[in-house]
C-alpha positions in Angstrom: -9.3 54.6 -23.9 -8.6 55.7 -20.1 -11.3 53.3 -19.3 -9.2 50.4 -20.8 -5.8 51.2 -19.6 -8.1 51.4 -16.2 -9.3 47.7 -16.5 -5.8 46.6 -17.7 -4.5 48.1 -14.5 -7.2 46.1 -12.4 -6.6 42.9 -13.8 -2.8 43.2 -13.5 -3.3 43.9 -9.7 -5.9 40.9 -9.8 -3.4 38.6 -11.2 -0.6 39.9 -9.2 -3.0 39.4 -6.0 -3.8 35.9 -7.1 -0.3 34.9 -7.8 0.9 36.5 -4.2 -2.2 34.3 -2.5 -1.1 31.0 -4.5 2.8 31.6 -2.9 1.4 32.2 0.4 -0.5 28.7 0.3 2.8 27.0 -1.2 5.2 28.7 1.5 2.2 27.4 4.3 2.4 24.1 2.8 6.2 23.9 2.6 6.2 24.9 6.3 3.9 22.2 7.4 5.9 19.7 5.4 8.9 20.9 7.6 7.1 20.1 10.6 5.4 16.7 9.7 6.7 14.0 7.4 5.2 13.5 4.0 4.7 9.7 4.3 3.8 8.3 0.8 2.0 4.8 0.8 3.5 3.6 -2.5 6.1 3.9 -5.0 7.4 1.7 -7.6 10.9 3.0 -8.2 12.1 -0.4 -7.2 10.1 -1.9 -10.5 11.4 1.0 -12.6 15.3 -0.3 -11.6 14.6 -3.9 -12.4 12.9 -2.7 -15.6 15.6 -0.3 -16.7 18.6 -1.4 -15.4 17.9 -5.5 -14.7 18.4 -4.3 -10.7 22.2 -3.5 -11.4 22.1 -0.3 -9.1 26.1 0.2 -9.9 24.5 1.5 -13.4 22.5 4.0 -12.1 22.8 7.5 -10.1 19.5 8.7 -8.4 21.1 11.8 -8.2 20.5 12.5 -11.7 18.5 9.4 -13.0 16.0 11.0 -16.1 13.7 8.0 -16.4 11.9 7.9 -13.6 9.3 10.1 -11.8 11.7 9.8 -8.7 15.2 10.8 -7.8 17.1 12.4 -5.1 16.7 15.9 -5.9 12.8 15.4 -6.5 12.4 13.8 -3.5 14.6 16.6 -1.6 11.9 19.3 -3.5 8.9 17.4 -3.0 10.1 17.2 0.9 9.5 13.5 1.1 9.5 12.4 4.4 8.9 8.5 4.5 8.3 6.1 1.4 6.8 2.8 1.5 8.6 1.7 -1.8 6.8 -1.5 -3.5 8.3 -4.8 -3.7 6.4 -5.7 -6.7 6.7 -8.7 -9.2 4.0 -9.5 -12.0 1.3 -11.9 -11.5 2.9 -13.8 -14.2 5.5 -15.0 -11.3 2.7 -16.7 -9.5 3.4 -20.5 -9.0 6.8 -19.9 -10.5 9.8 -17.6 -9.0 7.5 -14.9 -7.1 9.1 -15.5 -4.0 12.7 -15.2 -5.4 11.8 -12.3 -7.6 9.9 -10.4 -4.3 13.1 -11.1 -2.4 15.4 -9.4 -4.9 13.0 -6.2 -5.0 13.2 -6.4 -1.0 17.4 -6.4 -1.8 16.8 -3.5 -4.0 15.4 -1.3 -1.6 18.1 -2.0 1.6 20.5 -1.6 -1.2 19.2 2.0 -2.5 19.5 2.7 1.5 23.0 1.8 1.6 24.1 3.4 -1.5 23.1 6.6 -0.6 22.8 6.8 3.4 22.9 10.4 3.2 19.4 10.5 1.9 17.9 7.5 2.9 17.3 5.8 6.0 16.0 2.0 5.9 12.9 2.0 8.5 10.7 -0.5 10.1 8.7 1.5 12.8 6.6 4.4 13.5 9.5 5.7 15.5 12.0 5.0 13.2 10.1 7.4 10.4 10.3 10.0 12.9 14.2 9.5 13.7 14.8 9.8 10.1 12.5 12.8 9.6 14.5 14.5 12.5 17.9 13.6 10.7 16.5 15.2 7.3 16.5 11.7 5.5 13.9 9.8 3.9 13.0 6.7 5.8 12.5 4.0 3.4 9.9 1.0 4.4 9.0 -1.7 2.2 5.4 -3.1 1.5 5.0 -6.1 -1.0 2.6 -5.5 -3.6 0.3 -8.9 -3.8 0.0 -11.8 -2.1 1.1 -14.1 -5.1 4.8 -13.0 -3.7 4.2 -15.4 -0.7 3.4 -18.3 -2.6 0.7 -19.2 0.0 3.4 -19.9 2.8 3.0 -18.4 6.4 6.9 -18.8 6.8 7.4 -16.8 3.6 5.5 -13.9 5.6 7.3 -14.2 8.7 10.8 -14.1 6.6 9.7 -10.9 5.0 8.6 -9.3 8.1 12.3 -10.1 9.6 13.7 -8.8 6.3 11.8 -5.4 6.9 8.5 -5.5 4.8 6.0 -3.8 6.9 2.9 -4.1 4.6 1.2 -6.7 2.5 -1.1 -5.9 -0.3 -3.3 -8.9 -0.2 -3.8 -9.4 -3.8 -2.4 -7.4 -6.8 -4.6 -7.8 -10.2 -5.2 -11.7 -10.0 -6.6 -13.7 -7.6 -4.3 -16.1 -5.0 -5.2 -19.6 -3.9 -6.9 -17.8 -0.5 -7.8 -14.1 -1.8 -10.2 -12.6 -4.4 -8.7 -9.7 -6.4 -10.8 -6.4 -7.5 -10.9 -7.8 -11.0 -13.9 -10.1 -9.5 -16.2 -7.0 -8.9 -15.9 -6.1 -12.6 -17.0 -8.9 -13.7 -14.1 -10.0 -15.8 -12.8 -12.6 -13.3 -14.6 -15.3 -11.3 -14.8 -15.4 -7.8 -12.9 -18.4 -6.4 -13.2 -17.6 -2.6 -16.2 -15.2 -1.8 -13.5 -13.1 -0.6 -10.9 -14.8 1.6 -10.6 -18.4 2.2 -10.1 -20.0 5.6 -6.6 -20.0 5.0 -6.9 -16.1 4.0 -8.2 -15.2 7.2 -5.8 -17.2 9.1 -3.3 -14.8 7.1 -4.9 -11.9 8.5 -4.5 -13.1 12.0 -0.9 -13.9 11.4 -0.4 -10.4 10.0 -2.0 -8.9 13.4 0.5 -11.2 15.7 3.3 -9.9 13.4 2.2 -6.2 13.1 2.5 -6.2 9.3 0.0 -3.7 7.6 -2.8 -5.0 6.0 -3.2 -3.3 2.6 -6.5 -3.6 1.0 -5.8 -1.5 -2.4 -6.1 -4.3 -4.9 -9.1 -6.5 -3.5 -12.4 -7.0 -3.9 -15.2 -5.1 -1.6 -16.0 -8.7 0.1 -12.6 -8.7 0.6 -12.1 -5.6 2.4 -15.7 -6.2 4.4 -14.1 -9.2 6.1 -10.4 -8.2 6.8 -12.6 -5.0 8.5 -14.5 -7.5 10.5 -11.9 -9.4 11.7 -8.6 -7.6 11.7 -7.7 -6.4 15.6 -5.4 -3.6 13.9 -6.4 -0.9 11.6 -5.8 -1.5 7.7 -4.6 0.8 4.9 -5.4 1.2 1.3 -1.8 2.2 0.3 -2.7 3.8 -3.2 -6.5 4.1 -3.6 -9.2 6.8 -4.2 -12.5 7.6 -3.4 -15.3 5.4 -5.7 -17.9 8.0 -5.2 -15.4 10.6 -7.3 -14.4 8.3 -9.9 -16.2 4.7 -10.2 -13.2 2.7 -11.0 -13.3 -0.9 -8.9 -9.9 0.1 -7.9 -11.1 2.7 -5.5 -13.1 2.5 -2.4 -17.2 3.1 -2.0 -18.3 5.0 0.6 -19.6 2.5 2.8 -16.3 1.2 3.2 -14.8 4.2 3.8 -16.7 4.9 7.0 -16.0 1.5 8.1 -12.2 2.6 7.9 -13.1 5.3 9.8 -14.7 3.2 12.8 -11.8 0.8 12.5 -9.2 3.7 12.5 -7.4 2.8 9.5 -6.2 4.9 6.4 -6.8 5.4 2.7 -3.7 6.9 1.0 -5.0 8.5 -2.1 -3.7 7.6 -5.5 -2.7 10.1 -8.5 -3.1 7.9 -11.4 -5.5 9.7 -13.8 -7.4 6.6 -14.5 -7.9 6.5 -10.7 -8.7 9.9 -10.4 -11.0 10.9 -13.3 -11.8 7.8 -14.7 -10.1 9.7 -17.8 -6.7 9.8 -19.6 -6.2 13.4 -18.2 -6.7 15.1 -14.7 -5.3 18.0 -12.7 -4.3 18.6 -9.0 -7.9 20.0 -8.7 -9.0 17.0 -9.3 -7.1 14.7 -7.0 -8.1 17.3 -4.2 -11.3 16.6 -4.7 -10.9 13.1 -3.6 -9.2 14.2 -0.6 -12.4 16.4 0.3 -15.0 13.7 -0.5 -13.2 11.3 1.9 -13.0 13.9 4.4 -16.7 14.8 4.0 -17.7 11.0 4.1 -15.4 9.8 6.9 -13.6 12.7 8.2 -9.9 14.0 7.8 -8.3 11.5 10.1 -8.3 8.6 7.5 -6.5 10.0 4.8 -3.0 10.1 3.5 -0.9 10.4 0.4 -0.4 7.0 -2.0 0.9 8.7 -5.2 1.8 5.4 -7.0 4.5 7.2 -8.8 6.3 5.0 -10.9 4.1 2.5 -11.1 1.7 4.3 -13.4 1.8 6.1 -16.9 -0.3 8.8 -16.6 -0.4 11.8 -13.9 -2.2 15.0 -13.3 -1.2 18.2 -14.7 0.8 19.8 -11.5 1.6 16.2 -10.3 3.8 15.0 -12.7 6.7 13.6 -10.5 7.4 13.4 -7.0 9.0 17.1 -6.6 5.0 18.2 -7.2 3.5 17.1 -4.2 3.7 20.2 -2.1 1.2 21.8 -5.0 -1.2 19.2 -3.9 -1.0 20.2 -0.2 -1.1 24.0 -1.0 -4.8 23.1 -3.1 -5.9 21.5 0.4 -4.8 24.9 2.1 -6.7 27.0 -0.7 -9.7 25.0 -0.4 -9.9 25.7 3.8 -8.2 22.7 5.1 -6.8 23.3 8.7 -3.0 23.1 9.3 -3.9 20.1 11.6 -6.2 18.4 9.0 -3.2 18.9 6.3 -0.7 17.7 9.0 -3.1 14.4 9.7 -2.9 13.5 5.9 0.5 14.2 5.1 2.0 12.0 7.9 0.3 12.0 11.4 -2.6 9.5 10.4 -0.5 6.7 9.2 2.3 7.0 12.0 -1.4 6.6 14.2 -2.1 3.6 12.3 1.2 2.2 12.7 1.6 2.8 16.4 -1.6 0.8 16.7 -0.8 -1.9 14.6 2.3 -2.1 16.6 0.7 -2.0 19.8 -1.6 -4.9 18.6 1.4 -7.1 18.1 3.1 -6.2 21.5 -0.5 -7.4 22.8 0.1 -10.8 21.0 3.7 -11.2 21.8 2.5 -15.0 23.9 0.8 -15.9 20.7 2.5 -18.7 18.5 3.3 -18.4 15.2 0.7 -20.4 13.0 2.6 -22.9 11.4 -0.2 -25.0 9.9 0.4 -25.0 5.8 -2.3 -24.0 3.4 -4.1 -27.5 2.4 -1.8 -28.7 -0.4 -4.8 -29.5 -2.6 -5.4 -25.5 -2.9 -1.9 -24.9 -4.3 -1.1 -28.0 -6.1 0.4 -27.3 -9.6 3.1 -28.9 -11.7 5.6 -26.3 -10.3 5.1 -27.1 -6.7 6.9 -30.2 -4.7 5.7 -31.4 -1.4 8.1 -33.5 0.6 6.2 -33.3 3.7 2.3 -33.7 5.8 -0.3 -32.6 3.3 -4.0 -32.9 3.2 -3.5 -36.4 1.0 -1.5 -37.8 3.7 -4.2 -36.6 6.5 -6.8 -38.9 4.1 -4.6 -41.6 4.2 -3.8 -41.6 7.5 -7.5 -41.2 8.3 -8.7 -44.3 6.2 -6.0 -46.4 7.7 -7.1 -45.2 11.2 -10.6 -46.3 10.1 -9.5 -49.9 9.0 -7.6 -50.3 12.2 -10.8 -49.7 14.1 -13.1 -51.8 11.7 -10.7 -54.8 12.0 -10.8 -54.5 16.1 -14.6 -54.0 16.2 -14.7 -57.4 14.4 -12.8 -59.0 16.7 -14.5 -58.2 19.4 -17.6 -59.0 17.7 -15.9 -62.6 17.2 -15.0 -63.3 20.7 
């Protein structure tokens, strides 16, 4: 009996010591998050506001919204320092009203910041992220999720940049007229471009010139490598995980992770169970496995957080909403990550990438915008009109010129 009592006491002491250790890791995590902004690469709250409320913000109070992974109390508990809000519209809008719908999602982000100025500050630069953090506000940036939102227009890209968009995910889960999406790598869809078309490559150059982050989260491996070959600025994966840990084609293979390291980019780890464990369930430790793997393969300098909250249906136990992110930070500390490595993943890596993208933009300030449209035959469809120069017009002009030259030559020969 005495031995049982002693064993029970030892068990209680062990449990208490473990709980104390976990509390210490969480306390340390919160301290680091007070010193360095947690910058999350992808949150679909604007999409939920469209689906649930038709973007009628007057019908929503983000202080007590209960039907989303994200609201203001959860943001504060989760110590969210900066968020790239996703301006996403479905692939079904391609060739139809994608641009209008995307502009409306951009408008929603601006209106959120206007409605809750004590919580959110709209931001478009690395400096403004830190300004907001120092004011104890969540810096709010915009990423457009899917190249179909541009309707294959560099002019639309530039207008969206002027509206504050700071990254473009080149595709969502559909090909565009100039880039292949990740489903091509599954074999479920055919490749249309073997990666990027010539126009797609020109778009990369224009994004470098503008200073817009290039997001490779939804593209094929071929597109990943083509962009890494040609971009003058670092790239991002706003919400992707490690393929070697979970072999889903939305994740990033090791050879690409190494190239991201060589080009000083960032992979922001997705929390969606299907990309974490390739199954319906996952835990915080499973997400940390992705962090550990990326660190082992390519270093802590390319890692970030890309939770995909409000864009997915299944999240790990312990990461159920944005308030729970400190649990993951504590888990990394428990695994032996140093304070500097954690700070790098929290936000310093993304801040570095943004600064380098801004530096490339500034170095290209004398370059002219690319104003050559995509060839009309590459986008021609029943919903598209054309009242200006097109490739067909170019062919007609060339034929007319050839006819004139032929007539002139005949005239010379008859003299």
